[in-house]
Z-matrix of the N, CA and C atoms (Angstrom, degrees):
N
C 1 1.441
C 2 1.530 1 111.48
N 3 1.313 2 118.13 1 -32.50
C 4 1.462 3 118.96 2 -178.23
C 5 1.533 4 111.22 3 -67.29
N 6 1.314 5 118.50 4 -35.07
C 7 1.467 6 120.93 5 177.60
C 8 1.524 7 109.91 6 -64.66
N 9 1.330 8 117.35 7 -41.34
C 10 1.463 9 120.33 8 177.58
C 11 1.518 10 110.02 9 -59.81
N 12 1.333 11 117.45 10 -43.51
C 13 1.461 12 120.93 11 -179.61
C 14 1.530 13 111.24 12 -61.80
N 15 1.319 14 117.40 13 -42.94
C 16 1.470 15 120.85 14 179.71
C 17 1.523 16 109.73 15 -63.14
N 18 1.335 17 117.07 16 -47.19
C 19 1.466 18 119.66 17 177.44
C 20 1.528 19 110.38 18 -58.75
N 21 1.312 20 117.26 19 -46.71
C 22 1.463 21 120.80 20 -178.72
C 23 1.526 22 111.18 21 -59.99
N 24 1.314 23 117.56 22 -39.86
C 25 1.465 24 121.62 23 178.24
C 26 1.526 25 111.39 24 -64.22
N 27 1.330 26 117.70 25 -27.99
C 28 1.464 27 121.76 26 177.34
C 29 1.522 28 111.77 27 -75.91
N 30 1.336 29 117.52 28 -20.51
C 31 1.453 30 121.11 29 178.81
C 32 1.515 31 114.49 30 109.13
N 33 1.331 32 117.75 31 7.14
C 34 1.461 33 122.22 32 176.75
C 35 1.515 34 108.54 33 -158.72
N 36 1.330 35 116.27 34 153.29
C 37 1.458 36 118.88 35 -178.88
C 38 1.533 37 109.81 36 -152.85
N 39 1.337 38 116.47 37 150.20
C 40 1.465 39 120.07 38 178.19
C 41 1.532 40 109.81 39 -81.48
N 42 1.325 41 116.31 40 123.69
C 43 1.459 42 119.62 41 177.55
C 44 1.520 43 109.84 42 -82.42
N 45 1.324 44 115.59 43 -39.95
C 46 1.457 45 121.86 44 -178.83
C 47 1.526 46 107.71 45 -118.90
N 48 1.328 47 118.20 46 115.09
C 49 1.465 48 119.90 47 -177.30
C 50 1.529 49 114.37 48 -63.49
N 51 1.326 50 117.59 49 -15.10
C 52 1.457 51 120.26 50 179.10
C 53 1.528 52 112.13 51 -92.65
N 54 1.336 53 116.83 52 0.60
C 55 1.457 54 121.69 53 -178.63
C 56 1.526 55 110.03 54 -105.05
N 57 1.319 56 116.11 55 160.85
C 58 1.462 57 120.45 56 175.83
C 59 1.521 58 110.94 57 -99.51
N 60 1.340 59 117.19 58 11.88
C 61 1.460 60 121.07 59 -178.80
C 62 1.522 61 111.57 60 -102.69
N 63 1.331 62 114.44 61 143.11
C 64 1.459 63 122.46 62 177.45
C 65 1.518 64 107.67 63 -122.28
N 66 1.329 65 116.80 64 133.94
C 67 1.456 66 121.44 65 178.16
C 68 1.525 67 108.42 66 -83.88
N 69 1.334 68 116.09 67 135.57
C 70 1.459 69 121.36 68 -179.46
C 71 1.526 70 108.95 69 -82.70
N 72 1.315 71 115.21 70 134.70
C 73 1.456 72 122.60 71 174.06
C 74 1.518 73 108.23 72 -128.89
N 75 1.295 74 116.84 73 -163.58
C 76 1.462 75 120.80 74 179.37
C 77 1.532 76 109.42 75 -95.34
N 78 1.320 77 117.77 76 122.39
C 79 1.468 78 120.15 77 178.25
C 80 1.531 79 111.11 78 -67.23
N 81 1.319 80 115.89 79 156.30
C 82 1.472 81 121.47 80 -179.34
C 83 1.519 82 112.24 81 -92.72
N 84 1.326 83 118.16 82 -19.88
C 85 1.454 84 122.23 83 -171.91
C 86 1.523 85 111.48 84 -118.31
N 87 1.321 86 116.33 85 157.10
C 88 1.464 87 120.58 86 177.86
C 89 1.518 88 112.54 87 -78.80
N 90 1.328 89 117.43 88 -30.55
C 91 1.466 90 120.13 89 179.73
C 92 1.522 91 109.54 90 -157.17
N 93 1.320 92 114.20 91 134.89
C 94 1.462 93 121.29 92 176.74
C 95 1.524 94 107.26 93 -139.19
N 96 1.313 95 116.73 94 140.72
C 97 1.461 96 122.15 95 175.30
C 98 1.523 97 108.06 96 -119.24
N 99 1.325 98 115.29 97 128.94
C 100 1.461 99 121.90 98 179.97
C 101 1.518 100 108.03 99 -120.49
N 102 1.301 101 117.09 100 131.74
C 103 1.468 102 120.60 101 175.37
C 104 1.523 103 107.94 102 -92.57
N 105 1.326 104 115.61 103 117.68
C 106 1.456 105 121.46 104 179.14
C 107 1.524 106 109.31 105 -97.62
N 108 1.321 107 117.60 106 132.30
C 109 1.463 108 120.35 107 -177.56
C 110 1.520 109 112.11 108 -72.94
N 111 1.317 110 115.41 109 161.09
C 112 1.464 111 120.70 110 173.32
C 113 1.517 112 107.56 111 -57.71
N 114 1.322 113 116.24 112 138.25
C 115 1.453 114 119.66 113 178.85
C 116 1.516 115 114.33 114 85.97
N 117 1.343 116 118.83 115 7.69
C 118 1.470 117 120.54 116 -179.95
C 119 1.522 118 110.70 117 -64.47
N 120 1.315 119 116.86 118 -31.66
C 121 1.470 120 121.05 119 179.45
C 122 1.524 121 109.57 120 -99.88
N 123 1.287 122 116.02 121 175.59
C 124 1.472 123 123.68 122 173.83
C 125 1.526 124 112.93 123 54.76
N 126 1.322 125 116.82 124 43.98
C 127 1.459 126 120.30 125 175.39
C 128 1.512 127 114.11 126 66.77
N 129 1.345 128 116.62 127 24.88
C 130 1.452 129 120.22 128 177.89
C 131 1.513 130 114.31 129 84.90
N 132 1.316 131 117.28 130 9.29
C 133 1.458 132 121.00 131 -178.38
C 134 1.525 133 109.15 132 -115.96
N 135 1.328 134 116.35 133 132.64
C 136 1.462 135 120.82 134 175.76
C 137 1.514 136 112.94 135 75.28
N 138 1.312 137 114.62 136 -173.66
C 139 1.460 138 120.21 137 -179.47
C 140 1.512 139 111.66 138 79.65
N 141 1.313 140 114.76 139 160.77
C 142 1.456 141 120.33 140 179.79
C 143 1.518 142 110.26 141 -114.45
N 144 1.316 143 115.61 142 157.82
C 145 1.462 144 120.21 143 173.13
C 146 1.522 145 107.90 144 -61.07
N 147 1.323 146 116.50 145 137.58
C 148 1.459 147 119.66 146 177.29
C 149 1.523 148 110.23 147 -154.66
N 150 1.320 149 114.79 148 168.03
C 151 1.457 150 120.14 149 178.74
C 152 1.519 151 109.98 150 -101.54
N 153 1.318 152 114.60 151 140.36
C 154 1.455 153 122.54 152 172.84
C 155 1.522 154 106.79 153 -110.57
N 156 1.319 155 116.37 154 122.38
C 157 1.461 156 121.69 155 177.66
C 158 1.524 157 107.49 156 -105.71
N 159 1.317 158 115.88 157 129.80
C 160 1.458 159 122.16 158 176.10
C 161 1.520 160 106.68 159 -115.14
N 162 1.346 161 116.33 160 120.67
C 163 1.466 162 120.22 161 -179.66
C 164 1.526 163 109.62 162 -117.17
N 165 1.328 164 114.66 163 145.08
C 166 1.463 165 121.78 164 177.36
C 167 1.527 166 107.91 165 -154.79
N 168 1.348 167 117.50 166 71.04
C 169 1.462 168 119.99 167 -177.93
C 170 1.528 169 111.86 168 -54.54
N 171 1.328 170 115.44 169 128.85
C 172 1.453 171 122.15 170 179.27
C 173 1.517 172 114.62 171 85.61
N 174 1.320 173 118.74 172 1.81
C 175 1.465 174 122.06 173 -175.17
C 176 1.532 175 114.77 174 -51.96
N 177 1.331 176 119.93 175 -40.38
C 178 1.469 177 118.26 176 -178.05
C 179 1.535 178 113.87 177 -61.75
N 180 1.324 179 117.65 178 -25.01
C 181 1.462 180 120.06 179 -177.93
C 182 1.530 181 113.17 180 -117.05
N 183 1.327 182 117.49 181 -8.45
C 184 1.470 183 121.17 182 -179.99
C 185 1.538 184 108.03 183 -123.01
N 186 1.314 185 117.77 184 101.19
C 187 1.471 186 121.03 185 -170.89
C 188 1.523 187 117.36 186 -87.33
N 189 1.331 188 118.94 187 5.47
C 190 1.459 189 120.20 188 -176.31
C 191 1.525 190 111.52 189 -115.51
N 192 1.326 191 116.00 190 136.44
C 193 1.468 192 121.15 191 179.11
C 194 1.525 193 109.00 192 -81.05
N 195 1.323 194 115.25 193 125.10
C 196 1.470 195 121.74 194 177.92
C 197 1.529 196 110.58 195 -93.81
N 198 1.333 197 115.85 196 -37.96
C 199 1.465 198 120.75 197 176.67
C 200 1.523 199 108.74 198 -160.94
N 201 1.324 200 115.03 199 166.32
C 202 1.457 201 121.46 200 -178.22
C 203 1.517 202 108.56 201 -146.92
N 204 1.334 203 116.08 202 136.03
C 205 1.460 204 120.92 203 174.01
C 206 1.527 205 109.39 204 -131.15
N 207 1.310 206 114.89 205 150.05
C 208 1.465 207 122.25 206 173.60
C 209 1.512 208 106.21 207 -121.12
N 210 1.311 209 116.12 208 113.26
C 211 1.468 210 122.13 209 -176.41
C 212 1.529 211 111.11 210 51.06
N 213 1.325 212 116.01 211 41.69
C 214 1.458 213 121.83 212 176.21
C 215 1.517 214 115.87 213 85.08
N 216 1.314 215 117.66 214 -7.17
C 217 1.471 216 120.94 215 -179.97
C 218 1.531 217 109.32 216 -96.41
N 219 1.331 218 115.99 217 128.40
C 220 1.463 219 121.53 218 -177.59
C 221 1.524 220 111.64 219 -64.09
N 222 1.320 221 115.22 220 139.85
C 223 1.463 222 122.77 221 173.70
C 224 1.518 223 106.18 222 -108.72
N 225 1.330 224 116.94 223 122.34
C 226 1.465 225 121.22 224 -174.53
C 227 1.524 226 113.52 225 -97.62
N 228 1.322 227 117.36 226 -21.57
C 229 1.462 228 121.77 227 179.48
C 230 1.517 229 109.24 228 -110.37
N 231 1.314 230 116.41 229 156.23
C 232 1.463 231 121.09 230 -177.61
C 233 1.526 232 111.33 231 -83.39
N 234 1.336 233 115.06 232 45.99
C 235 1.462 234 121.39 233 179.42
C 236 1.525 235 109.00 234 -139.40
N 237 1.326 236 115.29 235 134.28
C 238 1.460 237 121.95 236 170.98
C 239 1.519 238 107.56 237 -117.44
N 240 1.322 239 116.44 238 149.07
C 241 1.461 240 119.62 239 176.09
C 242 1.529 241 109.34 240 -97.49
N 243 1.301 242 114.58 241 159.52
C 244 1.465 243 119.85 242 177.45
C 245 1.529 244 110.27 243 -57.41
N 246 1.314 245 116.70 244 -40.99
C 247 1.456 246 120.95 245 -179.57
C 248 1.527 247 111.48 246 -62.80
N 249 1.338 248 117.16 247 -40.35
C 250 1.464 249 120.05 248 177.43
C 251 1.531 250 110.67 249 -61.39
N 252 1.311 251 115.81 250 -44.32
C 253 1.470 252 120.42 251 -175.66
C 254 1.519 253 111.30 252 -67.37
N 255 1.325 254 117.77 253 -53.49
C 256 1.471 255 119.68 254 -175.27
C 257 1.519 256 113.00 255 -74.06
N 258 1.332 257 117.73 256 -18.21
C 259 1.455 258 120.37 257 178.48
C 260 1.520 259 113.81 258 -92.54
N 261 1.330 260 117.04 259 -9.48
C 262 1.468 261 121.34 260 -174.01
C 263 1.522 262 112.87 261 -84.23
N 264 1.320 263 114.13 262 156.09
C 265 1.465 264 121.93 263 170.31
C 266 1.519 265 110.31 264 -104.41
N 267 1.363 266 116.11 265 -29.34
C 268 1.465 267 120.50 266 -177.97
C 269 1.522 268 110.69 267 -144.28
N 270 1.319 269 115.15 268 122.88
C 271 1.461 270 122.29 269 169.44
C 272 1.518 271 105.16 270 -111.56
N 273 1.342 272 116.57 271 116.44
C 274 1.465 273 120.93 272 -173.91
C 275 1.529 274 110.97 273 -117.51
N 276 1.325 275 114.89 274 118.23
C 277 1.455 276 122.12 275 174.59
C 278 1.525 277 108.34 276 -94.96
N 279 1.332 278 116.46 277 141.81
C 280 1.455 279 121.42 278 166.89
C 281 1.526 280 104.45 279 -109.60
N 282 1.317 281 116.26 280 124.64
C 283 1.453 282 121.58 281 -173.45
C 284 1.527 283 111.40 282 -104.46
N 285 1.345 284 115.83 283 159.32
C 286 1.459 285 122.05 284 179.01
C 287 1.530 286 109.24 285 -141.67
N 288 1.317 287 115.80 286 160.33
C 289 1.462 288 119.55 287 -179.35
C 290 1.529 289 113.07 288 -94.47
N 291 1.330 290 117.07 289 -1.98
C 292 1.455 291 122.29 290 176.55
C 293 1.519 292 109.67 291 -129.82
N 294 1.324 293 117.95 292 155.39
C 295 1.475 294 120.17 293 179.05
C 296 1.528 295 111.05 294 -54.87
N 297 1.316 296 114.95 295 144.37
C 298 1.467 297 122.72 296 -176.95
C 299 1.523 298 110.53 297 -120.24
N 300 1.314 299 116.04 298 164.47
C 301 1.458 300 121.19 299 177.92
C 302 1.522 301 112.49 300 -87.04
N 303 1.329 302 118.17 301 -5.83
C 304 1.451 303 120.85 302 -177.87
C 305 1.532 304 109.88 303 -54.30
N 306 1.311 305 115.60 304 132.12
C 307 1.471 306 124.34 305 174.65
C 308 1.523 307 114.24 306 62.86
N 309 1.321 308 117.77 307 23.10
C 310 1.469 309 118.78 308 179.61
C 311 1.525 310 112.62 309 -93.61
N 312 1.310 311 116.86 310 -7.80
C 313 1.459 312 119.50 311 -177.64
C 314 1.497 313 111.01 312 -102.46
């Protein structure tokens, strides 16, 4: 349960541990930096150690996701893949204080 809570606080969590998809939720923090080890992507082979920054300005007081980008590319569905997460440098949430239409279609 503690791993689920940590993922949820980041703004996404795995619903099915056998899947590579993570459902997007509302992050708890405005900014978090995670250091990912070399080999985090591509089945643990290759890649370099890098930092993943997750930003969500206003998250503590604005609980609704207005938009989401991964390295500047818009995400239209409330799903991220493992490859997107471990390969990214920046996951940026735009938050709102009222429900939004983002990812409802």
